[in-house]
N, C-alpha and C positions, 0 to 999 in steps of 0.2 A: 672507410675500407679498399683495401689493397686487394686485387687478386691477379694472376698469371692466365686464368683461362684465356686460351687464343683467341676467343670471339669478343669478349672483352676489351683484351689489348687491341683487339683493331676497332674498336667502337670511337667514332668520331661524327660529332654533331655539324651536317650540313643542311642549316638549316631547322625547322619544326616539324620537320618528315619523317624523322627519327632514319635518315637516310646515313648511313654510317661508312666510312672511310677508313681502313687502316694506313697509318704513316708510316711505311717501310722505307725511311730515307736511309741511303747509304752515300759516302763519300770516297775519293780516292784514298783521300787522307783520312787518319781519325782524329774525330772532333765531336765527339757525343757529348763532351760537356758543355760545347756552346749552345746547343740544341734550345736550352732554356729561354737565350737570349732572343729566339725567332718568336716569343710570343709577344702580344702588344699588353703591354699592364697598362692599361688606362682604366681611369675611376673618375668620376666625377671632382670637383674640387669640395674638400671637406668644409661645414658651416663651421666657423668659430664664434662663439656669442661670448662676449666678454661684458663683466659687469665691472665698472669701476667706483671703488668707493670715494664719492666726493663729502663726507660726512667732514665736520671742523677738525678733528682729531689729524686728517690725513695733512693738517699744517705744521703738524710736528716733525723734528728732526728722522729722517730717514736710519738711522744710528741710535736707538734710545739709549746707549751708554752717554749721551753730548746731557740727558738729564733736563735740558732748558730749551727753552723756544728760540729758534734760529734768529739772529736780526733777518728780517724779511720777511716770515713766516711762509706762507704757500708760495710767495713769489720766489724764495732764495734756494738757489741750486741744494741739493739735500736734504729740501723738506721731501714729505711722503708724495704729496701729489705730485710735485715739479717733476721730482726721478721717475715716477711710474707715468707720465706723460711723455717723457721726454725718451725713457725704455720703449715704449709703445712705439712710437716715431721711429726710432734708429732700429729694431729690429724688424718692424713690418714694413718700412717704407717702399725697400726693393723686393717685396713678396708679390708674386703673381698667381700664386695657384691657392689660395684660400679665399672663401666669401667669409667676409665680417659683418657681424652686428656687435651694435655699443648701447649699454644703457649705464646711468648713472644714478644715484640716490635724491630723494625728491626734495624739491627746495620749492614749495608755493610760494609766488610774489616775492623773489628774491629779488634784492636791489644794494646799491652801494650808498652808504649813505655818508660814507667820511673817507678820505686816504692819507696814507702817511710815506715820507720819504727819509731816505737813510743818507747821514753825511757823515764823513769822516774829517777831522783837522787836519788841514796841509799845511799851514803856519802858524804856529804858536806863538803869543809875542812875549815880552819881556814879563817873566816871572819872579823878578826879584820882590820880596813881600808879600808875595802870593802866598796865601795860607795853605792850600789843598795841595802840597805838594805831589807831584807826577799827574795830577788830574787838572785838565784831560791831556792824555796823550792821542798820537799819533796812529793809535792802536784802536782808540774809543769810537765804536760805532754806534753813533745817536741818531734816534729817530725825532723828527720833525713833521708838524702837520696838525690835525685836529686835535684839539685837549681832548684828553681822557676822563671826561666826567667833570675835571676840575684843572684850573690852571695852577696849582699845588702839590707837592709831593710831600708828605710828612709835616712833621709841626715842630715846633721848639720844644717840646716836651716827648715827641716820639719822632727823632732824626732818622733817617737813612745811615748806614753803616757803610763808608766808601768802600773798607775792606771786604765785607760779606755781600753787599749790595750793589756792587758796582755796573752790572748788567741789568740791574733794576732803575738806577739812574739813567743810564744810557737810555733804557727805554721808554723812560716817561716822557710823552710828545712833547714837545715846545716849540712856542710861538705861534700855535693855533692855525687854523685852517687855511688861514689868509697869510701866515707868516708874519703877523704883526704884532703879536700879543705877548706882552712880555710872559714869563712863566718863572713858577719860586719852585728852588727844592731845598729842603732842608737838608743837610749834612752834619752827621756827629763831627766833631773836632778830638783832638786830644782833652784830656780828663774831664773837665766840666764846659768846655767850650763847644759850642754849637754855630754852625753857619747859615746863615740863610745866603743861598745863591741866588740870585733874579738874572734870569738869560734874557738880553733883548736883542732885536737885529740891529747892526747897524748901517750895512748897505747890503744890495743886491735886489735881485726882483721877487714877486711873488710865487706861489705853490708853482714848483717845477723846475723853479732857477738852478742853474748847474753852481752857478755861484753865489755863496751869502758870506759874510761876515757877521759875528756874532760878539758879543760884548758879556765877560759873567762880571758880576759885582757881586763879592763876599763881604757879609757883614757879620762881625762875630757879636755872640750872645750870650749870656750866662746861664746854662741851663737850668738852675736853681730856681732863677724868678724872672727867666726869659727878659732881662734888661741886655741893651746894648753894651758893649765894652769896643773901646779903640774906635779907628775910623777904617769905612769900608777901603777894599781892595778891587781893583778892576783888572781883567786880562781880556785882550781882545784875542779872537781866534778868527783865523781864515779858514773857511769848509769848503770841500768838495764832496762829488758825488760818492755814495758806497756803492757797493753790491749785492743784493739788486739797488737801484736808486729808488724807485718807486714801489710801495707795497702796500698790501691790506692786511690789517690787523688783526690779530687772532691772540689773545692774551685772557687766560681763565682767570677763574674756574667758570665752565660753561654748562651749569646743569650738571646733568651725567654722563657726558659726552666726554672722553680722556681729553685733558689741559692741561698746561702748565702756565705759569706766569700769574703777577701781582694786582694787575691794573683791570684785570674783568672788563675789557674791553675788546669790540668787535667792528670791523668797516663793514662786512656785509651782514646782513640780517634777512628775516623772511618769515612770511605771516606762518608757516606750518612746515617740520621737514618729517613729521612722522606721525600717522593719522589712524583713523578706527578701522573706515571702510574699506572694504577687499573683496576681491582682486580688482585689478584694471582703473582704481581710481586714483593713483599714481601715490599713492601712501608707502609704496615701497620704494621702487624704482620711480626715477621722473615720466610719468608715463605721457602718452600722445592726447590722452582725452582726460584729463583730470582738473578742466577750469568748465565744472558743472555740464559737460557735456556728454553726453548719452551715446554709445557707439552703436547701438543697434537700430538699425535700417528704421525710416521714418517716425521716432521719437524725437529727433531734437530739430529745430526750425533752423539751424545754421549749416545742417548736413549738406546743403545743395553747395555750398561754398566753403570749404574746409580750410579755416586759417587758425585752428584750436593751439592756443599758449595759453602761456600762464603770466599775464602781465601786473604789474603793479602800477596803479591809475591814483591820479591826484587831480585837484584842480587847478589849475595857473593862476596868476593873478588876475585872471580877467574872468575867472568863476568858469571857466572850461576845462571839461574833464578831458585829460590828456593820459596816455599809459604808453610806460617803458616797457618793454618785454625782453627779457635776457635768457628766453628761452626760444626754441627752433619752433617755427611754423609746422603746423602738420601737413602734409600733401598725399594726395592718394597715390597709391601704387600706379605706374604709366601703365601695366597690362589691366587693372580695371578704373580706369577715370571717373567714371558714373555709371548711373543705373544700378539695376538689380539683378542678381542679387551684389550686395553691398558688403565689401571683405574689409573690414577696418583692421584685421589682424596684420596685414601685409603693407598700411600705410607707414611714414614715414616722420619722424617729428623730433621728438626730444629721444625718443628710442628711435634708434639708427636699426630697423628690423633687416633681419637677411632678406637676401632679394635676388634670385636666381638668373635674374635679366642683367643684371650689373656686370659689364665686361670686364669692370675690375674691383669685381668684389666687393663694392662697398669703402676699398682701401683709402681713395683719395678725399673720400667726405669725413673718413674717421681722422686723418691725418688732419684736416683742416679745421676738427673740433679741438685736437690734442694743441694745435698751434692755428690760432686761426689769422694770425698774419698772411698764412699763405692763399686765403681766399682771395687778397687785391696783389699779393705780390708774387703769386705763383708758388708751384709746387717745388720747385728750385729754390726759391729762396733760405735765408737762415731761419729754420723756427724759432720762435719764441715762444715759449712753456708758462709765461708768467700769466698773471692775471690784471693786477692794477695799471698797467701800459697799455691796457686797451681801453680805458676807459678817462673823459676830461681830467684835469687838475682842478676845476671848480665845481662846486653842485651848480647845476645849471636846467634839471628838468624837474616840471615843465616850467618855473620860475618862481620867482617868490617864496612864500615861507614853505619850512619843509621840504627843498626841493633837493634831489638827489643827483650822484653824479651819473653822466649821458654816457653812451658807448662814442669814443670818437670816429667809430665807422660801425654803423648799424648792421652792418653783415658779418661782423669780427665779434665773435661773443665767447668769450674764455670759459670754461670750467674753472669755476670756483669751489672751494672747500669750506661748507658751511653746515650747522646743523646737526642731528642726531644721526645714528648709525641704525638705519633699518634692514640691517642684513639679512634675517629672517624673510622679511615681507619682499625683499624684493626677488630673492629665489621664488618663494612663492608665486610673485608675479610673472615671472619667465615661465613656470610651469604650467602657469594658468593661460598664459598665450602662446605656449607651445601645444597643448591640448586642448583647448577649448572648453565648452561647457559640458561636454560628454563625461570629464573628469569630475565626479560626486564633491572634490574639494573647490570647483571652479564653476559650479554652476549657480550663482549669485544673480540677482537681478541687472547686473553692470558686465556681466561676463561676456567674453565674445563667444558665439556661437559654435565656430567650427573648430579653431585655430589652427596656428600655422603650420604645423605637420600634415594635417588633412589638406589645406592647401596646398601645399606643396608636393602632397601625393599627387593633385590631381593637375597641378601647371608646370612644375616643375620636371623638364624633359629628364635631367639626369638623378631625381631623386633617388632611386632606387640603387646607385653607385654612389653616394656622398655618406659620408661618416658627420655627427654633430658632436661638439664640443662644448663644453661650458666652461671659462677661466672667470676666477673670483681675484680681483686684485683690491687687496684691503687689508687694515691693519687688525682685522679679526673682531672689532667690539661690534655689537649688536646690543641697541635698545630697543627692539622691538618684542613684545610678549605675543604669546599665544598661536606661536608658529613654532612648524615644524620642518626646520630646511632638509635636517636629515634624511625625513620621509619624503620632501621632495625631490631630493636627487636618487634617493634611491627608487623611486616610482619613475622619474624621467629616464634612469637608466635601463632599469627591467621592461619597460615600456616602450622606447626609442632609443636604447643603445647609447645614450649620451651620458659621456664621461665627464667627470667636474673635478677639474682641478683649481689649486688654488695657490696664489704667490703671497704669501704674507711679507707685509712692509712693515717696519719698525716695533715689532712686539716680540720678544723673543721665547716667547710661550703661548703662542698662537698655534701652531701646528703640533703642538705634543698632547697626549695625552691628558686629560680631558676635555680640551678644550674646542671650543667651535668649529675654528678653520679644521682642525684634526678631523672630526669624526663627520664634519659634512664630506670629506674628500673619502673617508673611508665608505661611506654609503656609495660615494657615488662613482667607488673603483676607479679614482682618479690617484693625485699626489700632492701633497700640501710641502712647498717648500719656502724656508725664510730666507729674506734681503736685505739685510741691513748695510748695505753699501750699494751706489750705484753699478760698481762692475758686475756685482754678485747678479741683482736685478737684472738686467740686460742678459747675462749668461744663462739664467733660468728660463727666461724666456726664448733666447735661442733655443735651448735643449729642450723647452715644448714643443716650439716649431718643427726641430728635427723629429720628435716623437711623433707629434702627429703627419709630417710626412711619411715616415716610416711606416706607420700603422694604415695609412691610406693606402701605399705601397704592397703591404702585405693583404690588405683587403681586395686588392685590385686582383692580386696574382692567384689569390685564395677563390676570389668570388668571380670578377669578370676578364679573364684574361685573355680571351679572343671576341666573345659575342654576348653582348647583352641586349636584349630586346624586351619591350615592355606592350602586353595587349591587353588591353581593358583592365581588367583586374588582376593578371598575372605579371610576374617578372620569369625570364628565362635567364639562367645564366650557365656560363659552359666552364669547364675545367679542364686542361688536358697537363699531364705530367708525364715527362719521359722517365720510366720505370728501369728496371735492370737491364745492364748494360749487354749488347749483342756479345756473345763470346767468341762469334765467329767474326765479325768485321769489327769489332771494338768501335761500335757506333751506338747511339741512345735511341735504336730505330723503333721500339715500342712505345707507345703513349697512354696512359691510362686515361679513358676520355670519359665525360659526364656532361649531361644536358640536365639540369634543374630546372624543376617549374616549382614557382612559389607563390602564393595568394598575398597580395600586398597586407600590408606593408613587411618588407622583408625581415624575417625574424633574425636577429644576431645575437651570437654569443661568443663574449672575449674577442668582440671586433670581427668574427667572421659569420656568413650566411651558419644559419643552425640548420641542419636537414633532420634532427632530432623531433623538431615538433611537426607531427606527421596531421596532416587536416582530417586522415581515415580516421584517428581517435578522438574528434572534437564531433561534435552534433552538427547536424549541418546546417543549422539556422547561426554556428559560432565560428565558422569556419573562415579566418584570416587571420594574416601574420604565421604563414604555416607551411609546411613541403608537402607539393601535392604527389611528385614523381621523380625519379632519375632515369633519364633515359638510357644509361648503361646498363644499371638493373633489370629495366623494363627488354633488354634485348637477352640479355641474360637468361630471364624468364622463358623467353620465348623458344632458346634452344632446348632441346630435349636433351635427356639423360641417356643413357645404355638402351638400346632397345630390349624390348619384354623378351626376346629371343637371346638377348645375350646378358648372361647373369651378373658380369662385374665389367668395370670399366678395361680391365686390363684383357678381354677376349679380344678378338683379333677381327669379329664381324665388322665391316666396312658401315658406314654412316653414307645413307644415301644423302642427295642433295634435298630430296624432299624431306626426310627427315632432320636436318638441320633448317628447313623453310628458306633457304638463300635459293636467290633465282631473281628475276625479271618480272615476275606476277606481280598484279596489286596486292594479293596478301603475302608476299614475300619479304625477306629483306636483302636491300640492296649492300652488301658490303665491297667497298672498292679498295683495293690497298696499290700503291707504289709500286710500279717497276724497278728493279734495278738498272741502274745506268754503267755502264762500263767507261764512261768519261766524264768529267764536268763533276759539278758539285749536287745540282737539282733534279729530281726525275722530271720527265714531262711527259709522262701517261699512267695512266691508271689499268689496273686488271679488276674484273669482277673477280670477287672470290667466290672460289666453290671448290667441290671434290676435284682431286687431280688421278687419275687412272693411268699409270706405266703403260706405254703403247698408244694409250689415246695421246695424253698430253705431252710435249716435248720433256724430254730431261730438264731443259734451261727455266722450263716455265716451272715444275715441279720443284726444283732448288733454289728458287727465286722465293715461292712461297715459303719454306723451309727455314730460309737463311733470315727472313722478315720474321717469322714465327720465333725464331731463337733456338731453332732445332739443330741439334749437331748432326753432322753427318760425313761420311766420308764419299768423295764423287767413285762412284764406281764399286763400291763394297757395299754390297745388300745388305750385310749383316748389322751394319752403323744404320 
């Protein structure tokens, strides 16, 4: 509401006593357009929670036009998971005005059971008499390492075709996990010819060796009866590391998860990646309490020393149980290290929860999860967004039979892409973590009692001035059922003002109706954008960051431009806006002033405080998240209209100060305005606003007041 009522124009909140001051500033030079910059546009840093898709399909190319697996899968630049981690790092590494949270998809007892390397021919020997013309070439990127369930690809009767299956031939892993096992590939020749090609190592080290020499031996067969014809031919090839060098294979088909490939092999496995229990059991996102741990106080024997993780355990050669943990230990929030009440909602582990106490807004920990080498090498080091590089080259944990690959550095845990896509359940987990058991969808036996929002309302000193956002980075695939992510994000938006955005990686249709990411962001009042190349992905993230900052500034200017105070269950917000230009001084002398009182939490509409939800319209026992009063309106209500002796406002009958309730008495309004100043920019004194009387008050005082109120007059002309 905007009005030119002179008393309203003067209203300015000076504390919580409804003491009003008219801001009637004048300059020796016209500068009314600059007055807005005098406001303090501070607000709390926004909360940005990111759910990063770590399902198996994130190993696939970011550009869907390629249609095949990338050599190197999720370790390769150009894959969805690699580029998502790189983009998050590049865009947010220098950001200091956002508080971050991060969650990934569920992967119970995840472990690495095998490993692979890429090599390319650097020197090809004498090809005279070699039957496979043009193969191999220096452009062939070949896979070496663990056998893909067999040391033989194809057969005499069903050989691989070099012209149409060259990438499959290259991708079939050679020499085994120790790089010392002969590998056989059957390749179709011309006409009825078939070649049995045996790959052996001539020289070089074991797994991870940067230089090996191999020998290809091709024996011709008659396809009709699979009998040998002629003599075998050999070709020696020197191999050099490819890019990436070491990687974890993801080759389809993989259940219901999107995948491509021929060999049906994965280096990463897990016990479960999508479960039925919910919420807070880690069956959607990778939770902090999904290892048979009950988060409710007093219900778990390990509660006194929380180290909840998600390990894979195996007996060593001495039959001693050993556990490998590729997840993050859960630690209590530093503000609540022990005792009752216990607040598991703000403990951090696999879910990096939002934290108002972290001076860096959790940014540095998030960067270390995206590129774990930063833990040991420092945040200024070149980030490594790979996965396989963080694991040993041979299976060593615990030892003996069924050993798996241990971390090279126990503190450097990479985010690997594996398993199903529980998108809907991950969003549900976020909703219930935010809302707590008060949400009727979140009141299961393992739900959190309060929810993050309730705790932040209690303990975050800037809670009333923060804006929350949810960002999904995903290819949009969802294997979970019996969930309604649309309803979840709609609830979060209507109840908490959370906007939900999505960046679709690798799918050309996920942001289009009626696909899931489109509908989710529609209900979450955000936007879904598609990024099919690394540059676009970073650009879209930067645009999102810019929009968050813009909305935060708009929120600040609209909601808390000068003063924000919190008293028990209330939030007080001030707003002062320069209105019509002073026609005499050409300055923005009159400011429309408000003090708004709200019952917590702050009601929002389109990102701004919503004054339309009046507490007076609610039953007394339901008064929360509503507007109580506006001091500017209250001041106007105290000012009387024309006295009964004066039939209309045009009547010249004067109003006395007593009629206006102006003065210094305890039940009167103290309205102070700034005096005009003949030199300099700022006034240095104020005057009580009261009725002026010719002959009693000097002409200078009366004219000063008229000027401040924007009343046109000509000095000495009584008719003006």
